[in-house]
Structure formats: C-alpha cells, structure tokens
DOTI-784177 format. One line per 10 residues: number of its first residue (from 0); their letters; for each residue x, y negated, z negated of N, C-alpha, C. Coordinates in pm, whole numbers. Each point is the difference from the previous one (the first is absolute). Last residue first. Layout:
% residues N
NUM> a> X Y Z X Y Z X Y Z ~ ...
END
This chain:
% residues 150
149> ensidefnmf> 787 -2793 -2246 17 -144 -20 -96 -55 -101 ~ 71 455 203 44 -25 -137 16 -147 -30 ~ -329 297 359 109 -94 -14 33 -22 -147 ~ -215 444 241 -33 -112 -88 122 -88 -16 ~ -7 421 236 -60 -106 81 -32 -125 -82 ~ 168 410 -189 107 -62 81 -52 -115 86 ~ -293 276 -262 71 -98 -82 113 -70 77 ~ -467 207 185 141 34 4 77 -109 -75 ~ -531 189 -11 88 -117 -6 144 50 -4 ~ -533 186 145 138 28 -36 78 -130 0
139> yhyakpkygq> -547 232 10 92 -112 10 139 44 -43 ~ -502 204 183 125 39 -67 98 -114 23 ~ -571 43 -9 122 -46 66 118 49 -81 ~ -478 268 10 70 -113 -58 111 -46 93 ~ -313 352 112 -53 -35 -131 63 -127 -55 ~ -99 345 472 70 -117 -54 -65 -43 -131 ~ -13 513 148 -75 -122 24 78 -118 -59 ~ 77 557 178 37 -115 -82 -86 -119 39 ~ -2 438 221 -98 -24 -106 35 -115 -94 ~ 213 172 420 26 93 -110 -98 -19 -116
129> rewfkqgken> 0 -288 377 -45 132 45 19 105 -110 ~ 170 -431 -76 -146 -1 -8 -58 133 48 ~ 463 -65 39 -38 15 -140 -152 0 -16 ~ 173 -75 434 34 135 -46 -49 20 -143 ~ -39 -429 183 -100 91 57 26 143 -45 ~ 315 -323 -122 -126 -23 -70 -108 94 50 ~ 415 3 222 8 60 -132 -129 -15 -77 ~ 39 -217 411 -8 146 22 4 73 -134 ~ 61 -469 -8 -138 38 30 -17 149 24 ~ 349 -335 -238 6 138 48 -142 52 26
119> kmycnvesgk> 121 -429 -201 16 -3 146 -1 140 62 ~ -24 -65 -477 -117 -66 61 7 1 152 ~ 234 384 -308 26 -137 43 -120 -56 76 ~ -48 368 -383 21 -4 144 19 -145 41 ~ -46 372 -457 28 -135 49 27 9 149 ~ -297 334 -355 107 -19 98 15 -148 29 ~ -229 417 -361 -1 -137 49 119 -16 94 ~ -330 419 -245 121 -46 67 -18 -146 38 ~ -219 398 -380 -14 -70 127 134 -40 55 ~ -65 259 -403 -140 -40 20 -22 -67 134
109> cgiekaykfm> 377 391 -191 -23 -139 39 -148 -24 28 ~ 256 422 -138 -95 -72 -84 -22 -146 33 ~ 263 367 222 72 -54 -116 -88 -94 -83 ~ -169 212 397 60 109 -79 68 -52 -125 ~ -174 -306 320 -107 63 -76 55 110 -91 ~ 301 -205 294 -44 -96 -101 -111 60 -88 ~ 152 248 376 99 -2 -107 -46 -91 -114 ~ -261 2 389 -9 131 -67 94 3 -121 ~ 24 -377 276 -125 0 -75 -18 132 -76 ~ 379 -42 286 8 -90 -115 -127 5 -84
99> ydmmlqgvgr> 13 245 407 91 59 -99 2 -86 -126 ~ -241 -165 363 -67 118 -54 84 64 -109 ~ 196 -355 235 -106 -46 -90 -75 118 -62 ~ 334 90 325 59 -52 -124 -108 -43 -99 ~ -141 140 427 58 114 -71 59 -46 -134 ~ -151 -327 298 -113 69 -66 50 119 -81 ~ 317 -226 261 -48 -86 -109 -113 66 -77 ~ 160 214 387 97 10 -109 -45 -84 -120 ~ -209 59 457 -58 57 -121 93 8 -119 ~ 80 -198 443 -3 147 13 -50 67 -128
89> sryeekifvn> 118 -480 107 -126 39 66 -7 151 27 ~ 490 -146 -87 -121 -72 -37 -118 44 87 ~ 476 134 28 -94 92 -66 -131 -69 -40 ~ 387 -221 203 -38 105 95 -99 102 -60 ~ 186 -362 -270 -87 -48 107 -49 111 92 ~ 111 92 -516 80 -31 119 -93 -27 118 ~ -171 -98 -487 6 114 91 83 -43 120 ~ -123 -173 -547 62 -20 131 3 131 76 ~ -131 -285 -494 -55 101 90 55 -28 139 ~ 65 -206 -476 99 31 104 -46 116 87
79> dpevhkgayl> -295 11 -397 97 -108 18 102 43 105 ~ -505 132 -292 93 30 108 87 -122 29 ~ -244 139 -463 14 -109 96 99 42 107 ~ -345 235 -413 118 1 86 -4 -122 92 ~ -213 94 -527 -24 -1 144 132 8 75 ~ -277 -39 -520 110 67 69 -34 10 148 ~ -249 -396 -225 34 131 -54 118 59 78 ~ -217 -447 57 -17 109 95 20 139 -60 ~ 45 -444 -224 -119 -14 84 -27 122 88 ~ 385 -20 -298 -123 -17 -76 -123 -2 88
69> knlvwigcig> 425 273 167 -29 -140 -28 -135 -10 -71 ~ 410 355 185 -114 -2 -89 -21 -145 -40 ~ 272 319 418 -15 -114 -90 -121 20 -92 ~ 359 221 393 -105 45 -91 -5 -104 -111 ~ 183 -25 527 15 -45 -139 -117 57 -79 ~ 238 140 489 -115 4 -90 43 -51 -137 ~ 158 6 571 34 -9 -141 -128 -2 -82 ~ 94 194 490 -100 -74 -75 42 3 -146 ~ 196 125 546 12 -9 -146 -117 -78 -57 ~ 204 286 482 -94 -89 -67 19 4 -150
59> ileesdyvgi> 275 247 309 -67 -87 97 -97 -98 -63 ~ 452 357 -74 -95 -80 -76 -62 -102 94 ~ 220 490 134 7 -145 15 -110 -69 -80 ~ 80 485 72 76 -55 -112 6 -153 1 ~ -396 216 243 116 88 -25 73 -56 -122 ~ -288 -319 41 -15 76 123 127 83 7 ~ -248 -250 -445 112 48 80 -48 68 126 ~ -140 -360 -439 -54 85 108 115 32 93 ~ -57 -170 -549 73 5 125 -71 91 98 ~ -92 -308 -486 -42 108 89 84 -9 127
49> ceyggmslmd> 113 -183 -515 -14 -28 142 -38 127 75 ~ 10 -277 -528 23 122 76 -16 -35 146 ~ 32 -250 -528 8 -10 145 31 137 60 ~ -29 -100 -479 -129 -30 60 1 -11 151 ~ 442 -114 -301 -101 104 -8 -129 -44 68 ~ 454 -219 -52 -117 -50 -72 -103 111 -23 ~ 396 66 262 34 -1 -143 -119 -49 -84 ~ -28 -1 474 -1 137 -51 29 4 -149 ~ 26 -416 223 -137 49 -2 -8 140 -60 ~ 427 -190 72 -70 -65 -112 -143 51 -12
39> klreklveyr> 249 146 369 59 55 -122 -71 -57 -124 ~ -112 -181 415 -56 135 -16 52 64 -128 ~ 182 -414 122 -139 -14 -46 -65 136 -22 ~ 431 -8 188 5 -43 -141 -141 -14 -57 ~ 37 97 459 53 112 -79 2 -33 -149 ~ -113 -340 309 -107 100 -11 43 117 -87 ~ 324 -318 101 -99 -58 -91 -115 99 -20 ~ 326 111 315 57 10 -135 -96 -55 -104 ~ -110 -41 461 -11 139 -45 51 14 -144 ~ -196 -473 169 120 82 18 -19 138 -63
29> ikennllfvl> -391 -295 204 57 22 -133 117 97 17 ~ -243 -115 381 31 -130 -60 58 13 -141 ~ -189 321 357 146 -6 -18 45 -132 -63 ~ -465 140 45 56 -62 120 150 -27 -12 ~ -287 251 -310 28 -139 -34 71 -74 114 ~ -106 458 47 -125 -59 -46 18 -150 -28 ~ 381 266 98 -79 -33 119 -130 -70 -37 ~ 260 155 -355 77 -103 72 -75 -45 125 ~ -164 365 -238 -32 -124 -70 74 -117 65 ~ 99 427 160 -135 -39 41 -44 -129 -70
19> plisemyeyp> 423 186 -112 -1 -41 142 -139 -44 48 ~ 41 169 -454 53 -134 26 8 -38 148 ~ -133 429 -230 -106 -90 48 56 -134 47 ~ 265 352 -204 -32 32 139 -109 -91 57 ~ 154 9 -463 70 -94 89 -29 28 148 ~ -163 290 -352 -80 -120 22 70 -101 92 ~ 111 459 -191 1 -27 144 -71 -132 35 ~ 32 173 -450 138 9 48 13 -24 150 ~ -432 8 -222 79 -119 -33 141 7 57 ~ -391 267 255 68 8 -130 90 -122 -23
9> ileikfdsnm> -449 -1 301 145 5 16 64 8 -138 ~ -493 182 164 65 -103 -80 150 17 14 ~ -297 167 411 33 34 -139 49 -124 -72 ~ -165 242 517 -17 -113 -90 27 45 -142 ~ 68 138 567 10 44 -140 -12 -124 -87 ~ -162 139 532 56 -96 -93 -1 60 -141 ~ -191 210 394 136 39 -38 65 -99 -95 ~ -437 -33 224 -5 78 -124 139 45 -45 ~ -196 -433 294 98 108 6 0 75 -133 ~ -432 -266 198 118 -19 -81 88 124 9
END
C-alpha cells in the first residue's frame, strides 16, 4: 500500500468535495443537484461524517459514516457511500478506510458496525466479509414514487 496516502475526517465545510465521487458511485444516475441537496439535508440531521483518502491533494476515496444508536445494536457506525477511484482500487485504500473507521468508532464508544450491501454486489459482499461482517438480515426499501395512487 502507498504510505503517501493521507486519511482524515472531512470537515463539514468541505463535505461537498465528496459529491463527484458519490456521483460516480451512483453511475451518474442521480443528478448532481439532487445529491447536493440530499447531502445538505444529511448534514443538518447530524450523525453523518465522511472519511476522505487523499493522494497529495486529490480525493481518491470516501467512506461516509453514520453514527447510530439502535435498540438491537447499541451505539454503532454504519459505513455508507464507500467509493474508491478505479485507478486506486486493489491498492489497500479500502482497508485503510476500514482501519481508520474501526479505530475512530471505538474511540467514540461504538459497540460495533453494520453495513448494507446490494445483493448483486458480490465483490462488495466479499470485501465486507473480509472485514468481519456477517450477514444477519435482509434490508428492504420501498420507494413511495413507485407506488401507484390508483
């Protein structure tokens, strides 16, 4: 792994810097303006942070972190919108982000971590399993726009 990578929590005032990578993560299917508005809403809710990995000054990887507290899990972190630029994949950047996140989570009193991964994302599932995650449940989502009003 390249030891020249810099990793840190991205300050809120620079959080919009993650949007180009989030745009790529979503295969450019969600308009940039929509992502910007959603990010603004997420930040206003609290509990959201983002790890950034830099090669010099270039942001090459991101890992959003939700700090949550649920009855079944206690205080924990949930990685979200994990993305590494293609040319930096398989170079240890993902592991670097996970090591940073787990250390940070323990420092702030988290008891564990949970993650969602798309069922078709086999590479992602293998990555999360290598990190120690185990499948525990199904995650369901309903989009209200898909429901007919008839």
